[in-house]
VOKE-709365 format. One record per residue (C-alpha): residue in three letters; x, y, z. Coordinates in steps of 0.25 Angstrom, whole numbers, padded with zeros to 4 digits, always signed. Layout:
BEGIN
ALAXYZ
...
***
This chain:
BEGIN
UNK-0116+0612+0292
UNK-0115+0619+0305
UNK-0123+0608+0312
UNK-0111+0599+0311
UNK-0106+0596+0326
UNK-0095+0586+0324
UNK-0084+0587+0313
UNK-0073+0577+0312
UNK-0062+0580+0302
UNK-0051+0570+0307
UNK-0041+0564+0297
UNK-0044+0574+0286
UNK-0030+0579+0284
UNK-0035+0593+0287
UNK-0025+0604+0288
UNK-0034+0614+0294
UNK-0048+0616+0300
UNK-0057+0624+0290
UNK-0063+0637+0296
UNK-0076+0633+0290
UNK-0079+0624+0302
UNK-0084+0636+0310
UNK-0097+0634+0302
UNK-0099+0621+0310
UNK-0104+0629+0322
UNK-0110+0617+0329
UNK-0097+0609+0328
UNK-0095+0602+0342
UNK-0084+0592+0338
UNK-0072+0595+0328
UNK-0062+0584+0325
UNK-0050+0586+0316
UNK-0040+0576+0320
UNK-0029+0570+0312
UNK-0027+0581+0302
UNK-0016+0591+0299
UNK-0023+0603+0306
UNK-0012+0613+0311
UNK-0021+0623+0319
UNK-0035+0624+0324
UNK-0042+0636+0317
UNK-0047+0648+0325
UNK-0061+0645+0319
UNK-0063+0633+0327
UNK-0066+0642+0339
UNK-0079+0645+0332
UNK-0084+0631+0334
UNK-0089+0634+0347
UNK-0097+0621+0349
UNK-0085+0612+0348
UNK-0084+0603+0359
UNK-0073+0594+0353
UNK-0061+0598+0345
UNK-0051+0587+0340
UNK-0039+0590+0332
UNK-0029+0579+0336
UNK-0018+0575+0327
UNK-0016+0587+0319
UNK-0006+0598+0319
UNK-0013+0608+0328
UNK-0002+0617+0335
UNK-0011+0626+0344
UNK-0024+0629+0349
UNK-0029+0643+0347
UNK-0034+0652+0358
UNK-0046+0654+0350
UNK-0051+0640+0352
UNK-0054+0643+0367
UNK-0068+0647+0363
UNK-0072+0633+0360
UNK-0078+0632+0374
UNK-0086+0620+0371
UNK-0074+0612+0368
UNK-0072+0600+0377
UNK-0063+0591+0368
UNK-0051+0596+0361
UNK-0041+0586+0355
UNK-0028+0591+0349
UNK-0020+0579+0352
UNK-0008+0576+0344
UNK-0006+0591+0339
UNK+0006+0599+0340
UNK+0000+0610+0349
UNK+0010+0619+0356
UNK+0007+0625+0370
***
């Protein structure tokens, strides 16, 4: 299961991202668009191979400082979220 590199969980009515995703150590793209996610879990920071992260059209209110370790990330889509600066 750790060999999955792309995971798309769009339009699944998710309220949160399961912490068990950290087992997908080769994940390069994670898309969770059009759900009901309110926050991005700190555990996402363990997915250090991520190059694309998409969470548009959710309820995400903030990006956490712990997410800065995603140094390979070259695409971050958080469009249409109530992120406060």
